[in-house]
Each structure stands twice: as C-alpha cells, then as structure tokens.
N, CA, C and O of each residue as an XYZ file, in Angstrom:
548
protein
N      87.683     36.349    124.859
C      87.883     37.167    126.041
C      87.858     38.641    125.642
O      88.892     39.291    125.491
N      86.659     39.127    125.482
C      86.468     40.508    125.059
C      86.661     41.475    126.219
O      86.416     41.121    127.373
N      87.095     42.683    125.922
C      87.196     43.711    126.963
C      85.823     44.011    127.555
O      84.797     43.791    126.912
N      85.816     44.506    128.762
C      84.598     44.919    129.456
C      84.843     46.315    130.025
O      85.934     46.868    129.880
N      83.841     46.872    130.659
C      84.106     48.060    131.456
C      84.951     47.623    132.643
O      85.026     46.432    132.945
N      85.580     48.561    133.310
C      86.399     48.208    134.471
C      85.502     47.949    135.684
O      84.322     48.300    135.680
N      86.067     47.340    136.704
C      85.317     47.095    137.927
C      84.871     48.418    138.560
O      83.759     48.521    139.079
N      85.740     49.420    138.513
C      85.389     50.735    139.058
C      84.216     51.336    138.292
O      83.301     51.894    138.898
N      84.235     51.227    136.971
C      83.123     51.737    136.158
C      81.828     50.976    136.461
O      80.754     51.573    136.541
N      81.937     49.669    136.625
C      80.761     48.855    136.937
C      80.196     49.232    138.305
O      78.980     49.317    138.478
N      81.086     49.457    139.279
C      80.654     49.852    140.619
C      79.945     51.202    140.575
O      78.900     51.378    141.201
N      80.504     52.139    139.848
C      79.890     53.468    139.719
C      78.517     53.358    139.068
O      77.560     53.985    139.522
N      78.418     52.561    138.004
C      77.135     52.386    137.322
C      76.098     51.772    138.256
O      74.948     52.210    138.278
N      76.498     50.754    139.031
C      75.574     50.087    139.950
C      75.066     51.058    141.013
O      73.872     51.088    141.309
N      75.963     51.843    141.582
C      75.568     52.822    142.600
C      74.663     53.899    142.002
O      73.686     54.308    142.629
N      74.986     54.356    140.792
C      74.159     55.378    140.134
C      72.766     54.846    139.816
O      71.782     55.578    139.925
N      72.678     53.580    139.425
C      71.369     52.981    139.158
C      70.530     52.938    140.436
O      69.325     53.185    140.393
N      71.158     52.629    141.565
C      70.447     52.634    142.851
C      69.957     54.045    143.165
O      68.805     54.236    143.555
N      70.826     55.022    142.995
C      70.431     56.416    143.293
C      69.267     56.858    142.403
O      68.332     57.507    142.873
N      69.329     56.509    141.134
C      68.262     56.866    140.195
C      66.951     56.182    140.587
O      65.895     56.814    140.583
N      67.017     54.901    140.922
C      65.804     54.155    141.274
C      65.177     54.671    142.562
O      63.963     54.860    142.633
N      65.996     54.899    143.573
C      65.432     55.360    144.846
C      64.872     56.775    144.718
O      63.830     57.082    145.298
N      65.550     57.636    143.968
C      65.048     58.997    143.767
C      63.717     58.975    143.023
O      62.851     59.815    143.268
N      63.555     58.020    142.120
C      62.331     57.939    141.339
C      61.195     57.215    142.029
O      60.030     57.436    141.699
N      61.514     56.348    142.987
C      60.477     55.511    143.585
C      60.067     55.921    144.998
O      58.941     55.650    145.414
N      60.961     56.569    145.740
C      60.694     56.839    147.148
C      60.458     58.324    147.382
O      60.945     59.163    146.625
N      59.706     58.648    148.437
C      59.464     60.065    148.749
C      60.753     60.757    149.174
O      61.678     60.116    149.673
N      60.804     62.057    148.973
C      62.016     62.811    149.321
C      62.279     62.744    150.822
O      61.381     62.445    151.609
N      63.508     63.023    151.203
C      63.883     63.071    152.610
C      64.653     61.863    153.100
O      65.136     61.865    154.232
N      64.784     60.823    152.276
C      65.545     59.652    152.694
C      67.029     59.869    152.400
O      67.402     60.783    151.665
N      67.853     59.027    152.975
C      69.282     59.048    152.650
C      69.756     57.618    152.447
O      69.148     56.669    152.943
N      70.842     57.481    151.716
C      71.444     56.175    151.461
C      72.744     56.070    152.247
O      73.587     56.966    152.192
N      72.898     54.981    152.971
C      74.105     54.719    153.757
C      74.829     53.530    153.123
O      74.389     52.385    153.231
N      75.945     53.826    152.460
C      76.645     52.787    151.701
C      77.359     51.805    152.617
O      78.012     52.191    153.586
N      77.219     50.528    152.287
C      77.929     49.458    152.972
C      79.162     49.098    152.143
O      79.212     49.424    150.957
N      80.155     48.436    152.735
C      81.346     48.078    151.953
C      80.965     47.209    150.751
O      80.158     46.289    150.884
N      81.545     47.497    149.571
C      81.239     46.686    148.390
C      81.735     45.255    148.579
O      82.722     45.008    149.272
N      81.032     44.328    147.952
C      81.346     42.910    148.084
C      81.770     42.328    146.732
O      80.913     41.971    145.924
N      83.088     42.227    146.474
C      83.523     41.618    145.212
C      83.447     40.091    145.290
O      83.737     39.495    146.327
N      83.056     39.480    144.191
C      82.976     38.023    144.094
C      83.636     37.574    142.800
O      83.512     38.241    141.773
N      84.332     36.458    142.844
C      84.928     35.898    141.637
C      83.845     35.258    140.783
O      82.964     34.576    141.307
N      83.899     35.469    139.486
C      82.959     34.857    138.558
C      83.483     33.480    138.157
O      84.691     33.252    138.096
N      82.556     32.574    137.885
C      82.922     31.221    137.466
C      82.178     30.871    136.189
O      81.152     31.466    135.857
N      82.727     29.884    135.477
C      82.033     29.405    134.290
C      81.022     28.339    134.702
O      80.825     28.094    135.892
N      80.379     27.702    133.718
C      79.315     26.742    134.023
C      79.812     25.514    134.788
O      79.019     24.808    135.409
N      81.122     25.258    134.744
C      81.668     24.120    135.488
C      82.174     24.523    136.872
O      82.672     23.685    137.624
N      82.045     25.812    137.205
C      82.487     26.282    138.514
C      83.930     26.747    138.554
O      84.440     27.102    139.617
N      84.599     26.749    137.395
C      85.991     27.184    137.323
C      86.053     28.712    137.264
O      85.316     29.320    136.488
N      86.923     29.353    138.073
C      87.042     30.815    138.018
C      87.419     31.295    136.615
O      88.253     30.690    135.941
N      86.789     32.391    136.190
C      87.035     32.939    134.858
C      88.086     34.043    134.864
O      88.584     34.438    133.810
N      88.424     34.542    136.058
C      89.323     35.688    136.143
C      88.567     37.000    136.213
O      89.146     38.039    136.534
N      87.275     36.960    135.914
C      86.445     38.148    136.028
C      85.862     38.227    137.434
O      85.870     37.245    138.177
N      85.363     39.391    137.786
C      84.735     39.608    139.086
C      83.420     40.353    138.893
O      83.214     41.029    137.884
N      82.543     40.219    139.867
C      81.358     41.065    139.942
C      81.374     41.718    141.309
O      82.060     41.261    142.223
N      80.628     42.769    141.436
C      80.648     43.525    142.680
C      79.217     43.781    143.126
O      78.366     44.189    142.335
N      78.968     43.533    144.404
C      77.684     43.868    145.000
C      77.786     45.201    145.728
O      78.625     45.373    146.612
N      76.928     46.140    145.350
C      76.873     47.463    145.962
C      75.574     47.521    146.762
O      74.500     47.270    146.214
N      75.661     47.852    148.061
C      74.477     47.837    148.917
C      74.405     49.099    149.772
O      75.424     49.617    150.230
N      73.189     49.576    149.975
C      72.931     50.749    150.802
C      71.786     50.438    151.760
O      70.814     49.786    151.376
N      71.894     50.900    153.002
C      70.725     51.004    153.871
C      69.953     52.225    153.404
O      70.549     53.222    152.997
N      68.631     52.151    153.460
C      67.790     53.298    153.131
C      67.297     53.871    154.456
O      66.531     53.228    155.174
N      67.735     55.064    154.770
C      67.386     55.710    156.038
C      66.416     56.856    155.806
O      66.429     57.488    154.750
N      65.575     57.120    156.801
C      64.740     58.311    156.790
C      63.455     58.228    155.996
O      62.832     59.257    155.736
N      63.034     57.023    155.598
C      61.742     56.911    154.923
C      60.630     57.084    155.957
O      60.790     56.668    157.104
N      59.521     57.684    155.574
C      58.412     57.836    156.525
C      57.953     56.475    157.047
O      57.717     55.551    156.269
N      57.832     56.362    158.344
C      57.397     55.100    158.948
C      55.883     54.988    158.988
O      55.337     53.988    159.454
N      55.207     56.022    158.497
C      53.749     55.987    158.456
C      53.251     55.065    157.351
O      52.075     54.704    157.320
N      54.154     54.682    156.439
C      53.758     53.793    155.354
C      54.341     52.402    155.588
O      55.448     52.252    156.104
N      53.584     51.412    155.206
C      53.994     50.022    155.262
C      55.123     49.808    154.244
O      55.120     50.428    153.181
N      56.085     48.937    154.565
C      57.181     48.675    153.623
C      56.688     48.186    152.271
O      57.353     48.413    151.261
N      55.532     47.516    152.224
C      54.995     47.072    150.937
C      54.822     48.242    149.980
O      54.975     48.083    148.769
N      54.507     49.407    150.513
C      54.356     50.605    149.684
C      55.660     50.898    148.943
O      55.641     51.240    147.761
N      56.786     50.763    149.636
C      58.086     51.034    149.021
C      58.465     49.944    148.020
O      59.029     50.233    146.964
N      58.156     48.701    148.352
C      58.409     47.608    147.414
C      57.594     47.810    146.138
O      58.116     47.668    145.033
N      56.320     48.140    146.296
C      55.471     48.360    145.121
C      55.940     49.548    144.298
O      55.915     49.502    143.068
N      56.369     50.617    144.970
C      56.850     51.802    144.245
C      58.102     51.474    143.430
O      58.230     51.914    142.288
N      59.023     50.704    144.010
C      60.233     50.341    143.271
C      59.895     49.396    142.121
O      60.447     49.519    141.028
N      59.003     48.471    142.365
C      58.589     47.537    141.317
C      57.980     48.301    140.137
O      58.260     47.983    138.981
N      57.160     49.293    140.421
C      56.560     50.128    139.376
C      57.639     50.928    138.649
O      57.614     51.038    137.423
N      58.589     51.488    139.408
C      59.664     52.260    138.790
C      60.478     51.371    137.859
O      60.788     51.758    136.732
N      60.827     50.163    138.341
C      61.572     49.224    137.490
C      60.842     48.978    136.176
O      61.442     49.044    135.104
N      59.544     48.693    136.262
C      58.759     48.372    135.062
C      58.800     49.503    134.048
O      58.774     49.257    132.842
N      58.864     50.732    134.521
C      58.887     51.876    133.618
C      60.271     52.282    133.141
O      60.407     53.222    132.358
N      61.309     51.574    133.611
C      62.680     51.961    133.269
C      63.520     50.796    132.745
O      64.742     50.787    132.890
N      62.858     49.824    132.141
C      63.571     48.764    131.436
C      64.091     47.619    132.286
O      64.849     46.783    131.793
N      63.703     47.563    133.546
C      64.109     46.452    134.414
C      63.071     45.341    134.301
O      61.881     45.610    134.141
N      63.526     44.094    134.385
C      62.644     42.936    134.334
C      62.595     42.294    135.705
O      63.619     41.863    136.235
N      61.409     42.230    136.276
C      61.237     41.624    137.598
C      61.639     40.158    137.545
O      61.176     39.416    136.679
N      62.493     39.740    138.463
C      62.920     38.341    138.553
C      62.221     37.618    139.692
O      61.737     36.498    139.525
N      62.170     38.272    140.865
C      61.632     37.640    142.067
C      60.825     38.646    142.872
O      61.236     39.791    143.059
N      59.682     38.201    143.338
C      58.912     38.944    144.338
C      58.463     37.896    145.347
O      57.486     37.185    145.115
N      59.172     37.799    146.462
C      58.945     36.744    147.455
C      57.928     37.118    148.515
O      57.694     36.351    149.448
N      57.325     38.280    148.384
C      56.360     38.718    149.391
C      55.108     37.866    149.328
O      54.773     37.379    148.248
N      54.402     37.660    150.425
C      54.640     38.205    151.756
C      55.560     37.333    152.618
O      55.981     37.769    153.690
N      55.877     36.122    152.179
C      56.692     35.219    153.008
C      58.066     35.808    153.312
O      58.567     35.680    154.429
N      58.670     36.448    152.325
C      59.986     37.052    152.482
C      59.920     38.427    151.831
O      59.524     38.549    150.672
N      60.304     39.452    152.566
C      60.246     40.818    152.033
C      61.464     41.047    151.135
O      62.448     41.666    151.541
N      61.374     40.532    149.900
C      62.488     40.584    148.958
C      61.938     40.644    147.543
O      61.039     39.888    147.177
N      62.499     41.566    146.748
C      62.230     41.608    145.312
C      63.548     41.890    144.598
O      64.455     42.501    145.163
N      63.641     41.435    143.346
C      64.788     41.830    142.528
C      64.401     41.872    141.063
O      63.398     41.297    140.640
N      65.233     42.576    140.301
C      64.994     42.761    138.874
C      66.333     42.914    138.163
O      67.333     43.286    138.777
N      66.342     42.622    136.858
C      67.572     42.686    136.068
C      67.432     43.691    134.929
O      66.339     43.962    134.431
N      68.593     44.234    134.538
C      68.704     45.068    133.342
C      70.168     45.131    132.956
O      71.018     45.469    133.779
N      70.462     44.810    131.718
C      71.817     44.941    131.166
C      72.874     44.236    132.010
O      73.994     44.729    132.142
N      72.523     43.081    132.584
C      73.493     42.319    133.363
C      73.582     42.727    134.826
O      74.296     42.088    135.600
N      72.875     43.772    135.217
C      72.840     44.202    136.617
C      71.635     43.547    137.290
O      70.616     43.297    136.646
N      71.757     43.273    138.585
C      70.684     42.656    139.359
C      70.448     43.504    140.609
O      71.246     43.483    141.546
N      69.339     44.250    140.610
C      69.018     45.134    141.731
C      67.990     44.449    142.630
O      67.087     43.764    142.151
N      68.142     44.646    143.937
C      67.213     44.023    144.878
C      66.854     44.978    146.004
O      67.592     45.911    146.319
N      65.706     44.718    146.596
C      65.257     45.433    147.790
C      64.853     44.383    148.803
O      64.128     43.442    148.479
N      65.324     44.544    150.034
C      65.043     43.587    151.101
C      64.746     44.348    152.383
O      65.338     45.392    152.659
N      63.811     43.803    153.165
C      63.555     44.306    154.518
C      64.094     43.271    155.490
O      63.800     42.082    155.363
N      64.887     43.720    156.469
C      65.406     42.768    157.454
C      64.355     42.509    158.529
O      63.240     43.025    158.449
N      64.703     41.725    159.515
C      63.759     41.333    160.562
C      63.203     42.540    161.326
O      62.102     42.478    161.873
N      63.965     43.633    161.360
C      63.522     44.866    162.015
C      62.813     45.820    161.055
O      62.531     46.967    161.401
N      62.528     45.331    159.842
C      61.846     46.102    158.797
C      62.708     47.207    158.196
O      62.193     48.090    157.510
N      64.017     47.165    158.449
C      64.921     48.137    157.838
C      65.164     47.721    156.390
O      65.390     46.546    156.101
N      65.117     48.695    155.488
C      65.273     48.400    154.062
C      66.719     48.550    153.605
O      67.423     49.484    153.989
N      67.135     47.600    152.774
C      68.438     47.666    152.117
C      68.208     47.464    150.625
O      67.427     46.606    150.215
N      68.896     48.264    149.824
C      68.823     48.128    148.376
C      70.216     47.800    147.870
O      71.200     48.413    148.284
N      70.292     46.829    146.973
C      71.580     46.414    146.441
C      71.526     46.262    144.941
O      70.454     46.191    144.341
N      72.701     46.215    144.348
C      72.815     46.043    142.903
C      74.108     45.311    142.626
O      75.180     45.757    143.035
N      74.012     44.187    141.930
C      75.200     43.421    141.546
C      75.542     43.721    140.104
O      74.665     43.798    139.243
N      76.831     43.889    139.851
C      77.296     44.192    138.499
C      77.383     42.905    137.675
O      77.368     41.805    138.227
N      77.473     43.050    136.363
C      77.823     41.883    135.549
C      79.287     41.501    135.817
O      80.029     42.266    136.433
N      79.682     40.341    135.361
C      81.089     39.934    135.470
C      81.934     40.791    134.528
O      81.620     40.932    133.346
N      83.002     41.355    135.068
C      83.891     42.224    134.293
C      85.343     41.898    134.627
O      85.636     41.270    135.644
N      86.233     42.329    133.764
C      87.666     42.274    134.067
C      87.979     43.461    134.965
O      87.488     44.564    134.722
N      88.777     43.257    135.984
C      89.082     44.344    136.928
C      89.538     45.612    136.222
O      89.115     46.708    136.590
N      90.392     45.482    135.214
C      90.918     46.637    134.500
C      90.307     46.804    133.110
O      90.783     47.610    132.311
N      89.253     46.040    132.826
C      88.579     46.168    131.536
C      89.075     45.228    130.454
O      88.411     45.046    129.434
N      90.248     44.625    130.670
C      90.780     43.682    129.689
C      91.279     42.440    130.436
O      91.675     42.524    131.599
N      91.256     41.293    129.759
C      91.744     40.075    130.414
C      93.208     40.219    130.814
O      94.013     40.823    130.105
N      93.525     39.646    131.968
C      94.930     39.651    132.366
C      95.685     38.654    131.495
O      95.075     37.710    130.994
N      96.997     38.830    131.297
C      97.769     37.941    130.427
C      97.655     36.466    130.801
O      97.803     35.597    129.942
N      97.392     36.177    132.079
C      97.311     34.777    132.496
C      95.930     34.184    132.279
O      95.735     32.989    132.501
N      94.955     35.002    131.846
C      93.570     34.505    131.681
C      93.408     33.705    130.425
O      92.314     33.219    130.139
C-alpha cells in the first residue's frame, strides 16, 4: 500500500491536462464549463473496495465555431494526443461520437451528445484521498 498523490492533486492534474489538450487542439475563443466532479470507489480484481478512489473531471466545451463538423474537433484532439504521449484506446466514430486515450493512469475522453454538444472528461488513477492508506486499509 504505497503512498499516492492526493485526490485533490489528482483532480488538479486531470483538469490541467484537459485545459492543456483543449488549448492545443481547438481554435481560440472556446470556454470550458466545469461539471461537478464524480468520485468513484476503486475495487480490486475481485470487486472488493480497495479504499482508494478515482475522480472523473468533466467540462462542457462552449463557443467552438459551428461552421466546422464535430469530427474536425475529434480529429484535432486525437492528433494532439498522439503528439503528447497519450495512447488512443477507443474511437467509436461514426456510430458513436466518442474517443478516449490514456497516459500515466489518466483516461481522457471526448463525447458529442445527441445535440452535438461536446464534453471532455478525464478520469484520474486510483489514489488514496490523502495520499496515504488510511489505518483501516
């Protein structure tokens, strides 16, 4: 049970990775609208809780030019990921407007909803809330 970064540090890193990716992949003028973070309990291979948590950080992407097809934004992010050490995991297009990639235990994704609104998210690796296992772990 090795120490990890704290949940707050992991959340900050996940949000910063999203900001870096969107700034590098999308045209200027957009804004990010943060949604409430989603903490989840981590489990081992048998489904037993480990005491660690991961956090999903998600933003709506507002203000992108509507003159471009969403595929343009998916392709731009996919290209940015490839140049910044991310490994593409899933590209479900065209059936589902969803892609994701991993790096250092983080899982970043881009999705278009039924109204073509884009959301970008990033899940942290499993960490101890305070960086070290609790005495009961």
